[in-house]
C-alpha positions as CSV (number, residue, x, y, z in Angstrom):
1,M,11.3,33.1,-25.6
2,A,12.0,35.8,-23.9
3,I,9.9,37.6,-21.4
4,S,9.9,41.2,-20.9
5,K,11.0,43.1,-17.5
6,A,7.8,43.9,-16.6
7,K,6.1,40.3,-17.2
8,K,9.2,39.1,-15.4
9,A,8.9,41.9,-12.2
10,E,4.9,40.4,-12.0
11,K,6.0,37.0,-11.5
12,V,8.7,37.9,-8.7
13,T,6.0,40.1,-7.4
14,M,3.3,37.1,-7.6
15,L,6.0,34.6,-5.8
16,T,7.3,36.4,-3.1
17,K,3.6,37.4,-1.9
18,E,3.2,33.3,-1.9
19,L,6.5,32.0,-0.4
20,A,6.2,35.3,2.1
21,G,3.2,32.9,3.9
22,S,5.0,29.6,3.2
23,T,7.1,27.5,6.1
24,S,7.8,24.7,3.9
25,A,9.3,23.5,0.7
26,L,10.7,20.9,-1.6
27,I,13.3,21.6,-4.2
28,G,13.0,19.3,-7.5
29,T,13.9,18.7,-10.8
30,F,12.9,16.9,-14.0
31,K,13.8,15.7,-17.0
32,G,11.2,15.0,-20.2
33,L,7.8,15.3,-17.7
34,T,5.0,15.6,-20.4
35,A,2.4,17.7,-20.1
36,S,0.1,14.9,-18.3
37,K,2.3,13.9,-15.9
38,D,3.1,17.7,-15.2
39,F,-0.7,18.4,-14.3
40,D,-0.7,15.2,-12.3
41,L,2.0,16.6,-10.8
42,R,0.7,20.0,-9.6
43,K,-2.9,18.7,-9.0
44,T,-1.0,16.0,-6.1
45,V,0.3,18.9,-4.3
46,R,-2.6,20.8,-4.1
47,A,-4.2,17.9,-2.8
48,A,-1.8,18.2,-0.2
49,G,-2.4,21.6,0.9
50,G,0.4,22.7,-1.2
51,S,1.3,25.0,-4.4
52,Y,3.6,23.8,-7.3
53,H,5.6,26.3,-9.7
54,V,8.7,25.6,-12.2
55,V,10.5,28.7,-11.6
56,K,13.8,30.7,-12.6
57,N,16.8,30.2,-10.3
58,K,17.6,34.1,-10.1
59,L,13.7,34.5,-9.8
60,A,13.4,31.8,-7.0
61,A,16.3,33.6,-5.2
62,T,15.1,36.8,-5.2
63,A,11.6,36.3,-4.8
64,S,12.4,34.0,-1.5
65,K,14.5,36.7,0.3
66,G,13.4,37.5,4.1
67,S,11.0,34.7,3.7
68,K,11.5,30.8,5.7
69,L,12.5,29.5,2.3
70,E,15.0,32.0,1.7
71,A,18.1,29.5,2.8
72,A,16.6,26.8,0.3
73,L,16.3,29.0,-2.5
74,Q,19.3,30.5,-3.3
75,G,22.1,29.4,-5.3
76,L,20.2,26.7,-7.5
77,K,21.8,25.0,-10.1
78,G,19.6,23.6,-13.5
79,V,16.0,23.3,-14.0
80,S,14.6,24.1,-10.5
81,S,10.7,23.8,-9.5
82,V,9.6,24.0,-6.0
83,A,6.2,22.9,-3.9
84,Y,5.6,25.4,-1.0
85,T,2.9,24.8,1.8
86,S,2.1,26.5,4.8
87,G,0.5,24.1,6.4
88,D,1.5,20.2,7.4
89,P,4.9,19.4,5.7
90,V,4.9,16.0,6.7
91,A,1.4,16.0,4.5
92,L,3.2,17.5,1.2
93,A,6.4,15.1,1.5
94,K,4.3,11.8,1.5
95,A,2.3,12.9,-1.4
96,L,5.1,13.9,-3.5
97,S,7.4,11.3,-2.9
98,A,4.6,8.8,-3.3
99,W,4.1,10.2,-6.7
100,V,7.9,10.2,-7.4
101,K,8.0,6.6,-6.7
102,D,6.0,6.0,-10.0
103,N,7.5,8.7,-12.3
104,S,10.8,8.5,-12.4
105,E,11.1,11.5,-14.5
106,F,11.3,13.9,-11.1
107,T,13.6,14.0,-8.7
108,F,14.7,15.7,-5.6
109,K,16.9,18.3,-4.9
110,L,16.7,19.3,-1.0
111,G,14.0,21.1,1.5
112,I,13.3,23.3,4.0
113,V,11.4,22.8,7.1
114,D,10.7,25.8,9.5
115,G,14.0,27.3,8.0
116,K,15.8,24.2,8.4
117,V,17.3,22.8,5.2
118,I,17.4,19.2,4.8
119,T,19.0,16.4,2.3
120,A,16.7,14.4,-0.3
121,K,17.6,11.4,1.9
122,E,15.3,13.5,5.1
123,I,12.9,14.2,2.5
124,G,12.5,10.4,2.6
125,D,12.2,10.6,6.3
126,L,10.1,13.2,6.7
127,A,7.4,11.3,4.2
128,T,7.7,8.5,6.7
129,M,6.5,10.6,10.1
130,P,3.1,10.7,11.4
131,G,1.5,13.6,10.0
132,K,-0.2,16.9,12.2
133,E,-3.4,15.3,11.6
134,E,-2.6,11.7,12.8
135,L,-0.3,13.1,16.1
136,F,-3.8,15.5,16.8
137,S,-6.0,12.6,16.5
138,K,-3.5,10.6,18.9
139,L,-3.4,12.9,21.1
140,L,-7.3,14.1,21.1
141,F,-7.3,10.0,21.8
142,L,-4.9,10.3,24.9
143,I,-6.9,13.4,26.3
144,Q,-10.6,12.4,25.6
145,S,-9.7,8.6,27.1
146,P,-9.3,9.5,30.8
147,A,-12.3,11.9,30.5
148,Q,-14.7,9.2,29.0
149,R,-13.4,6.5,31.8
150,L,-14.5,9.5,34.3
151,A,-17.9,10.1,32.3
152,T,-18.7,6.0,32.5
153,V,-17.6,5.9,36.1
154,I,-20.2,8.8,36.8
155,N,-22.5,7.5,34.7
156,A,-22.7,4.0,36.5
157,T,-22.8,5.9,40.1
158,G,-26.1,7.6,39.0
159,R,-27.5,4.3,37.5
160,D,-26.7,2.8,40.9
161,L,-28.2,5.4,43.0
162,A,-30.9,5.3,41.3
163,V,-31.6,1.4,41.6
164,V,-31.1,2.2,45.3
165,I,-33.9,4.7,45.8
166,N,-36.3,3.0,43.7
167,Q,-35.7,-0.2,45.5
168,G,-36.0,2.2,48.8
169,V,-39.9,3.6,47.3
170,E,-41.0,0.5,46.5
171,K,-40.3,-1.3,49.8
172,E,-41.6,2.1,51.2
173,K,-38.4,2.6,52.8
174,F,-38.9,6.6,52.2
175,A,-43.0,6.7,53.0
176,A,-44.7,10.3,54.7
177,G,-45.8,8.8,57.7
178,A,-43.3,6.6,58.5
179,A,-42.5,7.1,62.2
180,P,-39.7,6.8,63.3
181,A,-38.8,3.9,66.2
182,A,-38.1,4.9,69.8
183,P,-34.4,5.2,71.0
184,A,-33.3,2.3,73.0
185,A,-31.5,5.2,75.4
186,A,-34.9,6.7,76.2
187,A,-36.0,3.8,79.1
188,P,-33.4,4.4,81.2
189,V,-33.7,8.3,80.9
190,A,-37.2,8.2,82.5
191,E,-36.1,5.8,85.0
192,V,-33.5,8.5,86.3
193,A,-36.4,11.4,86.0
194,A,-38.5,9.0,88.4
195,E,-35.8,8.8,91.2
196,P,-36.0,12.4,92.5
197,E,-40.0,11.5,93.5
198,V,-39.1,7.8,94.8
199,A,-36.6,9.4,97.0
200,A,-39.2,12.0,98.2
201,A,-41.7,9.8,99.3
202,H,-38.5,7.8,101.4
203,V,-37.7,10.9,103.1
204,E,-41.1,11.6,104.0
205,E,-42.1,8.0,105.2
206,S,-38.9,8.7,107.6
207,A,-40.5,11.4,108.7
208,A,-43.6,10.2,109.4
209,A,-42.3,7.1,111.6
210,E,-39.7,9.6,113.5
211,Q,-42.2,12.0,114.8
212,P,-44.1,9.4,117.6
213,E,-40.5,8.7,119.0
214,N,-40.1,12.7,119.7
215,G,-43.8,13.1,120.8
216,T,-43.0,10.5,123.6
217,A,-39.6,12.1,124.4
218,S,-41.4,15.7,125.3
219,Q,-44.0,14.4,127.3
220,A,-41.6,12.6,129.2
221,G,-39.9,15.0,129.9
222,E,-42.3,17.5,131.1
223,A,-43.4,14.7,133.4
224,A,-40.1,14.6,134.9
225,N,-39.7,18.4,135.4
226,S,-43.2,18.9,137.1
227,E,-43.4,19.5,140.8
228,P,-45.8,16.9,143.0
229,V,-49.1,18.4,143.6
230,E,-48.7,19.6,147.7
231,G,-52.5,18.1,149.2
């Protein structure tokens, strides 16, 4: 049954809007696909974060113009369906490839990832790669691992310090009234300070010892210079 131009234009507008925000797509074809399997296929694609449509080739070519999927949706032949996503292309490839293994009615034509067209074989290779979530998990582990080791060391240092302080308190090493021991160098300093007094005492004793000798010499001089008294 042919659809009207208005209905066709509506489908083009809707598909154009959806494809404009998509970055990756997997295009396939099918033969003898039952309604129940078609429903299961759409459910699988949605679970992987994508959308799925069976499309007219010309409609797909028109709707994809100017989008990142344009290169893969031009010049399609035969029956075509497209599963597209703005999320992880690996997750979509994994889910769809796993479903295709159990449902031979569906086969891949080609795909496109961030503007690069890939073959059906490369879609299989894409499905074996780690997805974004897996890569992010590994990257997060690598980032957090050194930080976790650093935190462990810091926590251990804090615990060891607390143990030392606690032992010091128990042994009264940090008692407030404990007087510090006198330094060993204090005694020599006191002796040096006392030496000037000892020297002064020696000077005074020397002066006292020399005073009688000076007095005797003075008296002898006076006697020698005195003239005899005339009688």
